[in-house]
Structure formats: structure tokens, C-alpha cells
N, C-alpha and C positions, 0 to 999 in steps of 0.2 A: 811265441810266448807273448801274452798281453802285457802292456806297460802299466805299471802301478801309478795311479794318479793320487796325489795326496794334497791335503790342504796346506796353506802357508804355515799354520800353527804346527802341523805335524812335521813339515820341512824344517822349521826352526828347532823343534825338539830333536830331530835326527842330526841336525848340524851340531847341536850342543853335545850329542852323544858320539860325535866323531865322523859323521858323514861329510863328504866334500860337496858343498853347494856351489854350483857353477851357473853364472848368469850368461846365457848364450846370445844375448842381444848385441848389437853393434855398439861401439864405444860411444857414439853420440847419443844413443838411447840410454845407456847406463848413466850418462852425465846428469840426467834429470832425476835420478834416484835409484839406488841399488841396495839390495838386502845386505845387512851388516855381515861382514866377513865372507861375502861371496867372492869367488874368483870370477874375473871378467874374461871370458874367452868366446869370441863370436862363433856362432854355430858352424859356419863353413870351415873355420880354422880348427875347431874341435873335431869335426868329422874327418878332416883331411889327415890329422895326426893326433888321435886321442891319447896316445902314449906320451906325447910331449907334455900333456897336462896331468894325466893320471896313469902312471906306469903299471900299477897293480890292478889286474882285471877283476880281482875279488873285492876291491874296495867298494864301500857304500857310496853311491853317487846320487845326488839330487840335482836335477836341472830345472832352471827357471828362466822364463822369458818375459814378455810383456803381458800376455793374456793366457798363455798355456799351449798355443798351437805349435810354435817353433820348438819348444822344449820337448814336446811329444815326438816330433820328427827326429830331433837330435838323440833322444833316448832310444828310439828304434835303431838308429845308426850305431849307437854304442852296443846295443844288444847283438846286432849283426856282427860287430867286431869282436865279440867274445866277452864283453863285460856282463857280469851276471846279476849285479845288484844295483839296478838303475830305476829311479822314480822321477816323475815329472810333477811340477807344482801346478795344480789346477787353479786357473785364474791368474797365475803369474804374478809379476811385480805389482800390477794394478790392484790385485786383491790383497797382496802383502801390505801395501801402503794403506788400503782402506781398512784393514784390520788392526792398524796401528802397531805393526811389528817394527823392530828397530832397523834403521837405515844406516848405511855407511856415511860418515861425515862428508859433506860436499866440499871440494877444494876449487870449485868453479867460481869465477868472478861473475858479477851481474851481467857483463857483456857476453860471456860465454854461455850462461844460462839462457839469455835472450836468443843468442844465435841458434842453439840447439832446439829450443822450443819453437821459435818462429819458422825455421826452415826444416822442421822435422819431416815433412812430406817429400821435400827434395832429397833429404839425406837418405831416405829409404829407397830411392831409385839408385840401383847400382851404377847406372850411366852418369849420375851426378855425384852422389856421395859427398863426403866432407871436402874432398879435394876440389870437386867441381864448384861447390858452394863458395869456397874460398876464392876461386877464380872470379866468380860473379862479384864477390865482395871487393876484389881488387880492381874491377873493371871501371872504365870511364867511358861514358857514352855521351856524345854531343848530339843534341836534338835541336833541329831547326824547325820551329813552329810549335807553339803551345796551344794549338787550336784543335780542329776536328780530328786529325790523325795523331797529333802529339798527345792529346788528352788520354785516350784509352791506353796507348802504348806506354806513356810515362807512369800511369797508375800501375800497370802490370810489371814494368821493369823495376819500379820501386818495391813492389811487393815481392818480386822474385829475388831481391837482394843485391841488385846492382849497387856498387859502392858510391859512385859519383855520377850524377846527371848534370850536364851543362845545358841549360835551357836558353835558347835564343829566340826572341820575338819582340818586335818593337811596338806591338799593338796593345790596346787596353781592352778590358772586358766590356762587351756590349750585350744588351738584353737579347739581341738576335743570335748571339753565340750559344745561348744556354740550351737551345734545341738539340745540340749535338756535342758541344765542347764541355764534357762532363767534369773537367777539372775545376770549373768555375761555378759560382753560385750567385744568387740574386744580390746578396749583401756585399759582393765584391765587384759590382758593376762600377766601371770607371777606374779600377785598379789596373796597373800594368799586368798583362797576362802572366809574365814570368813570376811576379810576386804572388799573384793568386795561385798559380800552380805550386809554388814552393810551400805555401800554407797547406794546401791539400795533400801534397806528397809527404811532407814531414809529419802530418797528423797520422798518416797511414804507417809510416816507418820512420820513427824519430832518429834512427841512426844513419839514415840516408844523407849524403852530402849533396846539396843542390847549389849549383853556381848559376847565377842569373846573368843574362847578357841582353839587356833591354835596348838593343841597337838594331838598326837595319844592317843586314849582312852585305858587305861590299868586298871588293878586292883588297882593300886596305886592312880589314879586320878578320877575314875568313880564316886565315891561318892561326890567328890567336885563339879562335873558337875551337878549331878541330885539331890543332897541332899535337895535343897530348892525348887525343881520344883513341880508344881501341876500335870503336865502331862509330860511324856517323849515320844519324837517322834523318831522312829527308821527309819532313812534314810541311814543306813549303807550299804556298798557294799561288806561285807565279813562276813563269819560265826563266826570267833573268837569274833568280836565286838558284833554280835547279841547275842551270848550265854552269853557274859559278861554283856551286858545291861539287858538281861532277869534276870540273877541271882541277879544283883544289885537292880533291880526293885522289885523282890520278897522280898529281904532282907529289903528294905526300904519302902515297901508297896506303890509303885508308879504305876499308870496305864501306860502301855506301848502300844503305837499305832504303830503297825507293818505294814510295807509295803515292797514288793519285786517285782522286774521286771526281765523278761528274754525274750529277743527277741521281741515277739509279745504278751506276756502274763504277767499278774501281779496278785498279791493277797494282801489282806488287812485283818487285824484282830486287836482285842484289847485283850491284855493279862493283866489280872487284878487279878492274883492269890495272889499277895501280900496283897491285901485288902480283898480278898474273898477266903481264903484257903479252899480247898475241894469243892468249888462251881464253880470257874472259872479256866480254864487251863492256863498254862504258855507256853512259846515257846518250852520248853523241852518236854512238853506233846505232842506237835505236831511233833517235831523232836528230839526224844531221842538221836539220834546220827547224826552228820553232814554227808551229802553225800560226796563221794569221790570227790576230786577237778575236775576230768575229767567229772563228771556228773553235775557239776554246775559252768560252766565258767562265768566269770564276763563280763560286757558290753564290755570291751576292747577286749576280746577274742571272744565273740559270737555275738556282735553287739546288738543294740536295736532300735526299732522304736522311732523316736524322740518325738512324741507326747504321747507315752505310759506313761512316768513318770508324765506327767501332769494329766492324768486321775487318776492314783493311788495316787499321792501326794495330789490331792484335796479331794479324799475320806478320806485319812488320816486326812487332815486338818478339814474336816467336823466332824470326830469323836472327834478331840481335842475340837472343839467349843462346841459340844453337851455335852461332859464330864464336861466342866467347867460350862455350864449353867444348867446341870442336865436335859437335854431334850431328849425325844425320847427313842428309843431302841438302845443300843450300839451293837457293833459287838463282844462283849465278848461271847465266846462259839460258834462263827461262823467264818468260813474262807470264805471270799468273793473272788471268782476267776473272772478274766476278760480276755476274749479272744478278742483281737482287730480285728483279721482277720474275725472272725465270728460275731463280735459285740454282744457278749453274756456275761451276768453275770450268774454265778451259785454259789451255796452256799454249804458248807460242815459243818455239825455240829461237834463241838469239845467238848470232855469231859475231865475233869481233870483226870490225871493219879493218882490213889490212891497210887501208888508206886513211884511217881516222886521223884527223889533224892533231889530236891530243894523246890518244892511247896506243897508236900503232907501234909495234915492237921496234925498238932501236931509235925511235923518234924523240928528240929532246923536247922538253916542255916548251910550248911556243909563247908562254906568258899569258897573263890575263888580258881580257879585252873589255870594251864598253858593252856590257851585257844588256843594258837597257836599249842601246841603239841596235844591237844585234837582233833582239827580239821584236823590235818595232819596225825593222826593215821590211819592205814589201817582198 
């Protein structure tokens, strides 16, 4: 039997004549506007137990969704379940609103309306949904570096709905940064990078909380920076800070999302040894000793392709979001390499070092060291 499709005006008339109008969208979708006196029952729930909503299989039922597709599928499911008088609203709620038909009064606050509108595409993903978006909203991410890697990552983490970003960088914006550090602009040259970043990020998402940390990271302040964080983002550009961050994350059991770039190549991994001793490696398992300075020049010395930090920073941001949501397979135990000139990704498996001086299972934290001297040693 073919499903009857009717206009919103016809649906309104049938509703007034006694038909049951059911909005089969998810709750977060209905929050942005719902036909007056419609019952809100998500499609999957209605299909799973239609009798819980309408016990009488001879009742007149009209289904409505956003544009008409889901309500058609739900109507077919009801027909298959023995309901004889089912129709679907062609054009759905979007057409209902466009034609000026009455809506149910909204009881949503401005913050709730913003939440449902801003994150509607996340909310439609079953793997995220409202519960996942609330996790992002409650999350705190500590980001070391508001430069090449931190710029694209911070933009996307802010857009994704991370509740709090703690930005640490003691540098100021320089014109040479603008080729790749997209948080910053010409008119903010000379401004501390964390302040420039805060301006850009809160312009994108005004409800984002940005805490700035315009200091050089040391053993004395690193725990204040990352102590309350759910995830730590490594966008540092020097080895002493990388080793310090690693050791602090092992000590405090924080996942560390690592990224690095050099000329035309980059790499990303997740070091989670603090939470998974003996199962996941840390940064020291990969690099027990730092390379000599001449073997690892920074961007100012060696140069870097401007778009490369965008690729690596966004892979890091993806890992951060996955960690908070508990989705997919992380890069823990894997080092992802990217070759921009060859446009190739490859992967290296990483194993925890059972003799690692920092993360070996059962080993007490040895304490912080002089990281500048450690990285300068021959």
C-alpha cells in the first residue's frame, strides 16, 4: 500500500479533526521548532513500540519530520505493523514553518537554542548525539603552543564544542608566523599569541572558555597547566618542552596528543602511558634521547610548508575529540607519518619500553630534570 503524502495545511486540518500528529525527529531537532500540539516521539522509538504511543491501530495518524523523508519511512513501518490510516507530511517541519503554521511554544533558553543549532550536525551522528556533545562541552584541553600546530587544532576544537581550552605560549605574533599560524592576523602583530588566539577563538564560538598561560613551560608550572585537563595537546616546537610534557603527563596520568613537523613532513601519535603503564608507550619510549640540535632544526632555521601544520594539527584535533568521546581506534602505540610531497601516510608500530626510566610498569616517577641541559648534552 502506498503511503499518503499530504501538505502541512492538510496535516493541520486533520489534526484539528482528531488525527494524532507525531513528530518523529530527535529531541534536539524538535527543540528548534515543533508543530503545535504534535507528540514528540523519535522515529526509532516509535518503530520499536508503536503501541506505546498509539494503541489503536485504526486511529488516524500523521507523521512529520524535518523534510519528509524520515516520516515516510516511519509511516511504512507503521503500515507494516498493522496501522491502517497513516499519512506523512510532505516537506516536513521546514515546510510547516515556511507556510506560517502554528508552532508549539519554546521553553528553551538562549543557551539551549544555541547549543542545538550550533552542534546540530554532531547531534545527528548516533555515535555523538546529545550525550557526546555534552561530554565535549564539559571537557578541558590544555594546549601547549598557539602556533603552527595549535592554530588549526584550536580552531576546530573550539568549533567542535570543547568547553575549555587552556592555551600556553610565551611568544608574540610575528609577521613570519602568518604564513601558517592561522589563528593570528596582521593587525595583531606584536600581541601575545595566547591573547591573539583568544580573540579569534571566541569570535568563532563565544561560549568557549579560553584560559591563557603566557609563560614558558617549566617544571615549576607544568602541573598547574595540565593538572585539571582531560587531554593535553603537544604543539611545542622544542625538545625540552616535549620531554617535560611527556614526563608530567605520565606522572599525572594524562593522555598526550603529540604532533611534530619538519619542512615537508609531519608525524602524530598518542602517548598514554600514564593511564596504561606497560601497555602504551610514552614519548621517551620513541625517543630515549633527543637528537643533536643540528639534526633537528626548528621551522625558523629549516623552513616549513605553510599548509603542513594544518594537516598535522587537524589529525591531532581529531584524536583529541575521539579521546573525549571514546570513539574509534586511537593512535596509541602507532606513529603516523605524513609526507606532503609524496602525499602519503605511513604508520610505524610503537611498543612500550620495559626499561623506560619514566613509564615502565611499577616504576615510581623519578622526578623532573633539567630538560634544557638534557637536550643540549652531546
